[in-house]
N, C-alpha and C positions, 0 to 999 in steps of 0.2 A: 504491497500500500503505499501512496507517494507520503512523503515528509512534509509534503507544504500544507497552508491551508487553504481552503476549496477559495477559490477568486469572489464568490458571490457574497463570502463570508468574511471579510478578511480582520476584523478587528471584536470578530463573538469567543467568551472564554469561560460556553457553555454548549453543550451539547442540543442540537432542534431535536424537537419531537421525533424526526422519520429515521433518526438516526440514535436513537435511547440507545440500540442494543449493541449499536456500535462501538468498538472499542476507540479511543481518542489516540491523535495519532501525536507524533515526539510535540512537535509545533503545538496543538492545543493544549496539552499539558502545560505548556512553557506558559503560553498566554493566559491559561485559567488558574496557575500557580502565581503569574508575576498580577492580574486584578487580586487577588487576596491576600499579596505582601507579601509571598513565601519565598522570600526572595534566594537565602539557603536553598530551597529544591527547585527555584532556575534555576542557580550555579550548578546545580547538579545535574539538570537535564541539560544544558549548555554540554559540558563536559562529554556527552554522547553524541552532539553533533559536527557535521562535518563544516567549518568555516565557512564553505560556502551555499551551506542550506540555512547556518546563522541569518548571511547577509540576505538572503530571500525573503526570509523570516521579516525582518527589520523593513527589508521594502515594502512588504501588505501589512505594517502595523501604521496608528495612528499616532500624529512626532509626540502625541503626549504617550504612549506605549513603548514608543522608538526609544526616546530618552530614555525610560525606566529601563529597560528593557539593556541597554547597550551602556549602562551602570553596572550591570550584573556580569558585562565579558572580562575576564582577565586581560590584562595587560600583554600574554605570551600568545593570546587568541586574538588578540586589537587587532593587529599588524594583517594578519594574514584575512581576517574578515574583511575590514578596509579594501584589500586587493580584490575581493567580490562583489563588492559596492557599484551602483552607477555613482557617474561622475554629475548628475546632482543631487544624489544622498552624500556622499564620501567626504565633502568641503567640513558640510555641517556637522556628521562625526566626531571629523577631525579637529576641529575648535574645539566638539566640548571636552579631547582628550586634551587637548592644548593647554585649555580651561583649568582641568585637572593637575596637569603634570607643574603647571608654572604656580599655582596654590600651594603644590605639598612641598615642590622647590624653594617658596620665600621664607626665608628669613624672620624668624621669631621677633619683636620689637622688644627695642633695646628697654631694660628699667633704669627707671630715676633715678639717678643718681642717690647711693647709700643704702635704695629699697632692696628688697629681694625680691625673685622674678616671682608671678604667683602662679608655678606648673598646671595646678591643679584647676585654679579659675581661665586660663587660657586654654585649657584644653577642652574644659567642658564649653566657652564661648565658641573654639572652633569649632568642635564637633555639631553643636546647635546651628551655627550657622550655616555648617555642611547640611543639616537635613533641612533647613528652611527654603534656603537652595536646590535642593534634589539631587546633590554632589555626592551621592550612596560611593564613589569610590573613594572620595575625598573620606566620608567615616571611616572604610576597611581599613586606608591605609593608617589613620590616624592611632584606630583601635591599636592595628600589628603590632606599631613600638610599643605599645603600654604593656606592662607589666598584666597580665590577668588580674591580680589585687585594686589594679589602678582602673581596670577597665568595670570591673564590679563596682567601685566606690563611685565611679561614674553615669552608669547605667541606673544607679538609685537615685541619684542627683535628676535623673531624666524623668520628665512625665511620661505618663506610660505611652501616649500615642509612638511619642518621638522613641522613647526605650526600646519599643514593638523593629522600629526601622532601625536602631543601633544595631540592635542584640541580631539581625537578621544580618549583618553584616561580619560577625565576628564567624573566625573558620570554626566547624564541627571538630576539627582538631584540637584546637585553644577553647571550646566553650564547656568540657567538661571542668576546667580549673576553674573557667570564672565562674559557672555555677556553683563550687565550692567555695567561692568565695564571697555569697550574699546572701542575705539573710533570706528567712526559709520562709516567709509569701510570695519574695519575690523572684526565688529562686523557683518556687513550686511551678509558680506564674509560666514563668521562661521558659525552663524545662517543657511544661506541654504546649510551646508553642513550635516544637520542634518534633519534626516529624519520629517514630518509633526507631525506626533505622540511623535516622542523625544524632539521636540519643543516646542509643545503643551505645555508637561510634564516639560519641562525646564523651561518658564515662568511662569506656575502655580504659583509658590510659591511669585513673585514678591510683592512688594508694586505695587500702582496702578503707582506711577508716575515714576519708572525703567520700569515698561511695556509699559506705553504711548511712551517713548524715544525711547524705542524699535520699536516698533511699527512705530514710523515715521522715522525709517532708513531704513526699510524693504519695499522693493518691493512691489505696493497698491494689489495686489494680496494675498502675502504672510500675511501682517499689516490685510486683510480683515479676513483671515480664523483662524488668533488669537483670533480679537473681536468675529467672532463665536464663536470660542470653548468656550467661555466663558459664563456662564447663570446670569440667576436671577438679583440680584443687582448691584454687579460687573460689570457685562455686561454695567447695564445702565449708570455704572456711568463712566466705561470707553467711554464709548461714547459720554460721555455731555466732560469728559474732555479733550477729541480728536479732540473735536470743539471748543478748543481755539486755538491762535496762539503758538507757536512754546516758541517765541520768549516775552509771556506772565507771566501775574503772575499764568492764566487759565492753563499754559501749565507746568507751575513750579508747579503746589498744587497738594496735596493729599487728597482724600475725606474720612480718616478714620480721622476727628475731633470729639472726644466726644463732645456732645450739653447736658446741665440741663440748667432746668426753675430758675428765679431767686427767685422762692418764695415756693423753698423747703427748708429744713434747710440741713445745713452741715450733721449731722448724716447721713442724706437719702442716699445722696452721696456716702458718704464714704460706704455706706453699698450698692449701684448702682454699684461702683469702683470693689468694693471683686467678685462681684460676675462674672464681667469679667478675660477670663482666662491669658490674658497678657492686660498690653495698648500701645499702639501705639508708635511708637519711636520715641523721640525726644517731650515726651510729658512734654509737663511742667507747661500746661494750662488747663481749661476745658474751651470752649468755652459758655458764656450766653445767649440764645434767649429766645422768645414768643412763643407763641402758634403757628403763622404761621411762622414761621423760622428766623423772623429778628434778627440780632446782637445786643447785648446791650451790655455786657463788656466781660474779663477775668474774669475767678476767675484762679489765679495759684496756682499751688500743695501745696504751704509753704504756703500758706496763709488756705488753707482748712484742711492739718492732722494739725496744731497747732489750731486753733478758734473750742468754746466752740461749743458743737454738736446741742445744741439748736437755734444757728446763721441763719439765714438764708444767702441765696446766695446772695441776693443785695446787703448784708450789706460789703459783705466782695468782691464781683468782681470789676475791673478796670474798668470803662469807658474812660481812656483815650486811653487804645488800641486803636486804630482807625481797624475799617477795609480794606483792600485791594481791593480796584477796582479791576476786574475780571480781565479787557484788561489792566490794568496798564502793561507797560513796564516793562523787565524781569533786565535791570539795573537800573532802579528806584527801583526795591522791592531792590534789592543787597545793595543800598546807605541808604534805609530804614531801614534796618537789620543793615549795619554798624550804622547808625546815632542813632538809641538808642537801641543799641546789644541786641537786641532782639534771642531768641531761637525758638520759633514759632510764626507764626500770622495768622491770618483769613483773607480768602480768602471771597467778597461778593460781590452779583451781582446787575445790578440798582437800583434797589427796595430795596436791605439794605438785604438780605437772605444771610445767614452762607450757601458757597456752596463748603468749603472747607479750608484748611489753608496748608500752606509754612513752614519748618521746615531747620533750618540753615545747613545741611547735602548737602541740594541741593542748598541753597544759595551758600555753599562754593565752590561747586564742578562748579555753574555758572559764576563765579568768575575766578577759576581757568582754565576755559573752553577761558575764556573771555580776558586771559594775555597769554596765549599758540597762540590763534589765533591771537592777533596783534604782537607777535613775528614772526609767519611762515611771516602771512601778508606783515611787511616788507622786504620779503626778495621776494614777491608775489609768497608761496608757499601755501598748504590749510592746515589748524591746523589738521583734519580728515581723511588727507593723509595716508598711509600706506609706511612707514620709507622704507619697503622690495619693495614694489610694483614694477610690470614689467618693464624693462628699457624706453620702448616705451610708456608706460603712463605716466611715473616722465619724460621723455626729453619733451613730449608735455605742460605738465603743465609745465615748467619752458620757457619752448621757447618764450612763450608769452611778460614775463616781460624782456630777453635776449634780443627780437626786441626793445621792447622800449627801451633799455638803450641804445642798439643800435645808435636807433638814435639820441637819444639825445649826442651820443656820439661824432655823425659823425657833428651835430651841434654846438658844442663845436670846432669839429679842421675846422670847416667851419671856424671860429670868428678866429681861430689862422691865417688859410690862408691868410683870408685877408692883414695882415702882417707879409708875407715871407720877404718882403722886408725888412723891420725893423727888422728882426732876422735875414738875412745874415750879417746885416752890425756891429747889438750886440748880440754875441753869448752869452753874458751874464745873456742876458733877457730868450732865453730857458730856462740854470741851476735856473733859480730863479721865471719863471713862474709858476711852481706848488705848490708854496710858499701859493702863491698868492688863489689860488683856492682852497687849501685845509685848508687855514685857516676861508674860508669864509664858506664853506663846516661846518667843526666842529662848527661854533657859529652859523649857519641856523638851525642843528640840534638840537643845546642844546634851541632854542626856539622854533623849531614844536612839541618836545616830547617835553615841558612841558606845551604847548599850548593844543594838544590831549591829557596829562591826563585832562585838565581844561576843556575839554570839556567832556570828559567822568563823569565825577564827574560835573559837569555843576556849575562848578568854574569861567566857561568862560561864559560869558551873554551879552546881548548886552550894560547894563549899565555901564560895567566895562572894555569894549575892550579900548576906549581912555586910560584909566588909566595901560593899558598895553600895549597899543602902547606906550607914552612917557615912559612907564619903561623901554621897551627892546631898543627903541632907546639911550637913559641915557646909560644903560650898553653896547651896542658895541661902542657909542662912548669914555666911558673909556678904552674897554679892545681896541678898535680899537688905540686909541692915544697910550696908552702904551706897545701894541707888533708891532705897525707900528715906534715907535724908535727904539725896540731891533733890529729888523729885519734890517732898514735900516742903522742900525749901522754895525751892522753881515756883509752886502752887500760894505758898506765902505770899512772895512778893507779888504774883502778880493777882492772886484776886483780895490779898491784904484779909485774909482769915486763916487763924493757926488748927481752927476747928477741920477744914478745909486738907490742911497739912495734914495733920494726923491721922486724919482716913485713908487718906490716898498712903499714904506711908504703910500702915496695916495690910491697907490690902494689898499691896504689892509684895507687902512681906509672906504674908499668907499663900499669895498664888502662887511666888517663885516656890515658894516650900513645897505646895501641892503639886505645883508643876517637875516636880525634881522625884516624888513621888511615883507621878503617872507616867511619867519618862521612862523609868524604870521597873516597871511593872507592867503598864500593857504590851512590851513585845515579846517579857517573859509569860502572859497569859497568851498570849496570840500565840506564840512558839509552841504553847504546850495544847492547845485548840490545834493544832494544823494548818494554821494561818501564816504565809509571809508577812513579817513584823513589818517589811519594807513596804509591802501594796496598803495597808489597811491600818498600821500608826500615826502616820502624821494626821491622819482625818480625824482618827481617834482623840488622838494631844487637845488637837484646835480647839474640841468639843469642850475639854474636858476644863482646860484652860480659860478660854470665855466664859464660860457658865462658870466656874469656879468665882474669876475676875468680878466680874459682875456682879454676881450675888453678895462678894463677901464687900465691895467696893460702897454700893448703893447699900446693905443688909448695915452695915455702921456707919454710912451715913442718916438711916432712917430713926435708926436707932437714937444714935449720939447727938446730930445737929438738928433735928425737928423735934 
């Protein structure tokens, strides 16, 4: 069958009714993929066409389609296609190529003297300008020069429509690495934009731990297809790693540990390492195991390369580097790496058999993710959410915490309402009232943050809670006395009323003491209930300090001044 579009329907991207049962030609598939914005598929199909066929297709397309298709034709094929074009069309497309080449060769504008160049900003601007101009070849060249982590950061900084266009220009062989650096929500969305074959090809080069992380974010059916696309030992390792909880040592580990035996000589180990094409990333030690695979110790490469060739591994290995149990919580793993300054660590099962290793790069990622999560959750936001998510989705996510905050605000307003008569008689109270609540809120937040950090680092435990309580009460009393006197003096100077000064001083002291108690108790209670203190602690604390502050200030004013 001819590989050209029918002359009477040169621009159609779907099959007509009378051709419903006829398979699409290669040219029709290209036009259809082009109309759907599936640029990776367009490039894949173009690789199967002769340059003369591509030229014939370009001749038949509309001007807009023609330019779009030309942007997908690689530089190696470009000149061959130009040779088959008509004399009328060739200058137009040559001009397009010349513009792309000139833009690519143009030097970056010099930075003002004394200022550092803003690489990320200029790259984002360059990509957006190229997208707006429809210069997708230019976008592809810009992305090709960037590290996959920088490509991921740039994609997250683009709104969805532009993100999809830029994503379509990322080479399939680099797409998997880019996906591994993206936040879950964006990674899932972009992975689903790929054809299954392209997705499989993209994730094939990934290390197993990165592939496990990606599969765990994808819909179950798509993740299962990726698992089924692997074979042999890699598939067995992948299924084993997926069986462990994501927030555990098993979820962090990689199955690429190099194992050696204790009874072999250093020279034998070195010869074995030379037979390997490459060492796994972050390899600073080899794992010593017995015949049944039980972990015995670690052999550091630094000790191996400096040892006598006849020295046995058992005389060089370090037995104090203990294996991490596969079900150990990931945060505990991060603490071990931090405390022991580890670059990698062995992971063992319940019987002490070596099943993998954890490397520092994964631990750094974990620490960064935990930090981002804590900051975002304090505002009631999802750390994996897309910054450019649809308005309705973002509004729904934020509505819950706005509603909770509204309820707490009404509670504080209700307390104020109980003292309406007092406020009507002493207007000065309304002026000074926010000071009491604000001081309590800041003091409580300081204690809350300290305790949440202590809980995360396991520094706050049952045995030292009373000591911490006494400390925080002492700090709150000292600060309370200091700032109560300062605010009282300012109130007396402002309103000329010693009574108001005394009331606000007493209210601040009481509120700071209550804030310290609440800042300590709230995260402990929330953790006991299985609720993340970083997520709900600040909302509850603000309610407590506002209610107590208003009640103490207005209550004392009602009793003492009226």
